[in-house]
N, C-alpha and C positions, 0 to 999 in steps of 0.2 A: 538384670539378666535372669531368665527363667531357669529354675533348677529341676523342674519336672516337665517332661514332654509326653505327648501322646501320639498314637497312630492307630488306624483301624484297618483290619483286613479280615475277610471271610466271617463277618458277624462277631469278630472278637476285637475289643478295644484294649490296647496295651498302654499302661501308664509306666513310664520309665523314670526312675530316680536318676537324674542327669547332672550330677555334680561329682563326677568321678575323681577330679583333681583334689577334692576334699573328702574322699571316701564316703560320699553321700551323707556327710554330716548335715543335720537339720538346722540350718540357719534361719534367719528371719524371713527370707523369701520363700522358703519351703512351705510355711504355714499359709501363705497366700496361694501358691501354685497348686498344692495338692487338692484342696476342695474344689478349685476351679476345674482341674483336670477331671475329677470324678463327675462333677456336674455336667461338663461338656459331653462326656461319654454316656452318662445316664440319659441325657436328653436326645442323644443321637438314635433315631429309630433303626439304624442299621446295626447297632451294637446289641448283642444279647448276653455277652459275658465280658467281664473285665479281668485282665491279668496284670499284676503288678510285678515289675522286674526292675533290675538296677544295672546301670552301666558301670564299667570299671571293675576293680578287683574285689569290691565288697558291696554287700547289699546296703548297709548303713551302720556307721559307728555311733549313731544316736545324736543327741543334742550337740550343737556346735557351741561349746562353752565360751569360745572366744567372742561370740556375738551376743551372748546373754539374752536369749529370747524372753526371759522374765525380767520385769522392772525391779531389780533388787536393790538399787541405790535409793535409800530413803531421802526424800526432800524434807529437811528439818522444818521448813515452813508449813508443812502439811501435817494434819492430825494422823494418829494411828489408824483411825477409821477410814480416812481417805486413802492412806497407803494400802490398807488391807483390801479396800474395795477395788482399787486399781489392779492389785495382784489377782484378786478373784476373777475379774473380768478378763484378764489376759490368760489365766489358766483355762477359763471356759473357751476362749478362742482356740487355744491349742487342742483342747479336747474335741471341739467341734470339727476341727480340721481332720483329725484321725477318725472321728465317728462318721465322717462323710462316706467312708468305705463301708462301715457297718450298716448304716441306714440306707445305703444305695439299694434301689429296687432290683438291680441286676446282680447275679452271683459274682463273687470276687475270688480270685486265686492269687496267692503270693508265691513267687519263685525266688528262693533265697540262696545266696552263695556267699562265701567268705564271712565277714563279721556281720552279725545282726545283734546289735548292742543297744540296751536302753530303749530309746525311742523307736529303734528298729523293731524291737519286740512288741511295743505298743502298736505299731503299724500292722505287723503281720497277724497279731492276735485279733485285729479288727476285720480281717479277711475271713471268708467262709472256709477256705481250704488252703493248705500250705504244702509245698514241695521244696525240698532242700538238697543241695549237693553234699556229698560226704565230707567235704572240708569246711562246712559251715560251723561257725562258733556263735553261740547265743549267750546272752547275759542280761538278767534283770538288774542293771548296773546301778540304779539310783542310790541305794544305801551307801555305796562307795563315794558318792559325791554329796552326801549329807542331805538328801531330800527323800521324801516319800514319793514313790512313783505315782504321778497324778494325771496321766493322759490316757489311761485305759488298761494297762497290763493287770493291775490288781483287781480290776472289775471283771475282765473277760477271762483271764486264765483260770479262775476257780471252776469254770465250766469245762475246761480242757485238761488241766493237769491234776493228778492226785493231790489231796490236801497236804500231806506231809512233804511231798516233793516241792510244792509251791512255797510253803513256809521256808524250806531249806534254801531254795534258789533266791527268794526275795530277801531273806535276812542275811545270807552270806554274800550275795551279789557275785557269786562265782561263775566262771565260764562253764558251759556245758556243750556237749558235742551234738552233731546231727543224729548220731545213733541213739544217744540218750533222749533227744527230742522225739525220735521215732518211737522208742520204747514207751514213752509217757503219753503219746498221742498228740503232741504239739504239731507234728508234721504228718501228712498222709503217707509220704514215701520219701525215700532217699535215693538219689541218682549219683553217678560217678563224676560228672563234670557239667560245666555251664551249658554246653551244646545239648546234652541230654536233658538238662533242666528245662530249657526252652521248648524242646520237643515234647516233653511230658506235660508241661503246662498248657501248651496249645492243643495237645491231643485231648486232655481232660476238658478244656474249654470247648473244643469242637464237639465232643460228645454231648455236653450240656446244651450247646447252641443248636444242635440238631433236633431237640425236643420242642414241644409247643411252648412258645414264649409266654403265653398266658398261664399255662400250667407251671412253668418254671417260676414265674413271678409270684404266683399264688403259693407255691410250696415254700419259697424263700420267705414270704410274708408270714406264713404260719409258723415256721421254725424261728424266725426272728422274734415273733411275739412270745414264744416260749423261752428262748435263751436270754432275751434282753428285757425281761419283765421288770427287773429292778435296776437296769443299767443307768438310767438318768439320775435316779436317786443316789446311787453309789458314786457316780462321777461327781455329782454336786457335793457330796460329803467330803471327798478328798480335796476338792477345790477349796472348800471352806477351811479345812484343816491346814492346807499349805498357805492359804492367804493369811492365816494367823501365825504359823510357826516356821515358815520357810526361811525367813531372815535370821541368820545365825552366824556366829563366828566360825562354826564348823563348815558352813557352806562357803564362806569367803576363803577358808583354808583349802577346801577342795578345789576351788577354781585356781588359786595360786599354785597348788601342787600340780594341777594338770598343765598349766602353762610352763611351769619350771621342770616338768617331767620328773617328779619325785613322788614318793609315798606321802600321803596326807597324815598329819598328826592331829587327830580329833580329840577334843576335850569335853564334848558334851555341853557346849555353851552356845 
């Protein structure tokens, strides 16, 4: 069952995160559906701008730990190199799914409400512009689940957030508000509710869509070349890091604590 849906109206393509019953947690199907949705809209000649929105109460609570999108259970019959290679390839698949928005030739706008946690931040940081409701809550959550964020936040946010702020948010994994996100430049604007969010996203998309498609595509291509100059290298570096270090007792403890709804007890092992 698809967890991402699309629609097209007035030169604007909308990608909907469509797993409201799970707070748009990113399970295994998400990594298949997202790049396909982006590809479908990018290849549609009637679409000039893409807006990413979410159904339900929250934008996304990030990775669905109950589905374990990474192959973390080592096959004792396999070598360490084989296990690491399998992990590396899977991390690259997840990275490529998120990067489909960043590498898209058409401008992208994320409209955020409620929780935007972990993988949700990866997703919105891959969009060109972001608008949030005043009740939005963000978190670069990965340190709390004993992993290094590896699908885009640590590579894209240095171009968006002040250096000290990013270190604080990534190392504490604390929640931060829409107002803080606005103050630091993570979002372009903050609106009072979801209805206004949709209005503002489509208004911005409409202003862009009214310009020359060729000029818009060229402008995005030039800016992407500046901002993403080292992106592939940096994404590959974290994929290699996690393929070597992600398997740990701390990660197993994080997953158990999540399922049991308790605080994790990390030991650095």
